[in-house]
C-alpha positions, 0 to 999 in steps of 0.5 A: 095606828092599826095596832092602836085600833086593834087594841081599841077593838079588843078593849071594847069587846071586854066591855070596860073590864079594866079598872078606871076612873071617872073623868069629867066630860059631856061636851063631846056627847052633846056635840055628837048628838048635835051633829046628828040633829043637824045632819052634819058632821061639822060639830065633831070636826074639832074632836078629830085627832091631829097629826100632832096628837098622833106624834104625842103618842110616842112609842105607838107612832115610833118610826112613822114619818109625817106622811105615814101619820097623816095617812093613818089620820086620814084613814081613821077620820074616814072610818069615823065619818062612815060610822057616823053616816051609818048611824044617821041613816039608820036613825032617820030610817027608824023615824027617831026624833032626835030633837027629843033626845036629852043627854043625862050623863056622860061617863069617861074612864081610863079603860087600860092603864098606860094606853092612850084611850078612854071609854065613854058611855053616854046616858040619854033620855027619850020619850020617858025612858033612859038608854045608854047605847051611845058608846065612844072611844076617846083620848082625854087630855087637859082641856081637850077630848079627841074622838078615836072610834065609834065602837058598836055603831049599829047599836047607837040609838037603837033604844031597845034596852032600857036596863042601863046595863052599860052605865051600870057596868061603867059605874062598877068600874069607877068604884073598883078604881077607888083607892078606898075600896081595898080598905073597905073590902078588907074591913068587911071581910074581917067583920064577917069573920068575927060575926061568923065566929061569934054566931052573929047571924043577923049582922052577917046575913045582912051582908050576904047576896040573895040567890034564887027566885025571883030573878029580879033579886037573884045576885042583885040584893041582900038577904031579907033576914025576916024571911026564914028561907033567906035566913037559911041561906045566911046560916049556910054561908056563915057556917062555911066561913066559920069552918074555913076560918076555924083555928085562924087566929092569925090570918093575912089579907092578900091582894084583892082581885077582880073577876068578871062573870055573868053576874057582874064584877066579882071582888075577890079577897084572898085570906091566907090562913096557915097552909090554906087560902080562903077566897071571899067573893063579893058582888057590888050592888045598890046595897053595897058589897055583898058576899056571894061565894066562898072558896078554900084552897089548900097549899 
């Protein structure tokens, strides 16, 4: 179990940096809130993993006796209850009226393929604002959800960040796991190559991300092709694409990759063109996939 917990901690540090898919849930988030409202851990007892659950992990528990597995389960349960109690004490100290907290949405993901755990982000409302600082590590099976860990317990119900950063990142992870995304990305790259070669600035620019001031738009929205200074950004990038793809009548799309940077999750589409590779880097925004960078590498 120690190995499992170490993996859990490492996974959460990267903040959902792996591909995953949304899994229907919500009951655990509601029960977690109810337990704090009642001041009793009881509503969460049914989510505590059983010895049979640990045995079902296969190689994760290989060589462990029933007694050892039971001890590991007890240690995990104790830690869960301690973290839960710390949250309850802090919420009471901060004077948060939990009766006014309403669960809006629960997002659950496979955060590492092949590992017996998922990440959960709960979005809730309180006094006219929405927050997403309630995060859990769970294992979800058909008809059953197990609570494995409460990561970042000091952040739960802090309510000091209403940007919904966690759930936005979570939604990006969901989108990245969509099997149609690869096709969409390839199609968009092909279209932008055609537009660059055909000098279709308006169509090209509408798919380019804004860079600069104000910060509220930086790396977040598409260029406004009615503004001369933003048209200039589109022209510069279109010229880069045109130059990089010059003479490439026959090119090949290679495997998409995902790179996490401060701006968000970059979707990078490598294009093989003769003796060089051109990397089209997109950010996922509310306006869809927007081209933000282009790199060329000679082989």
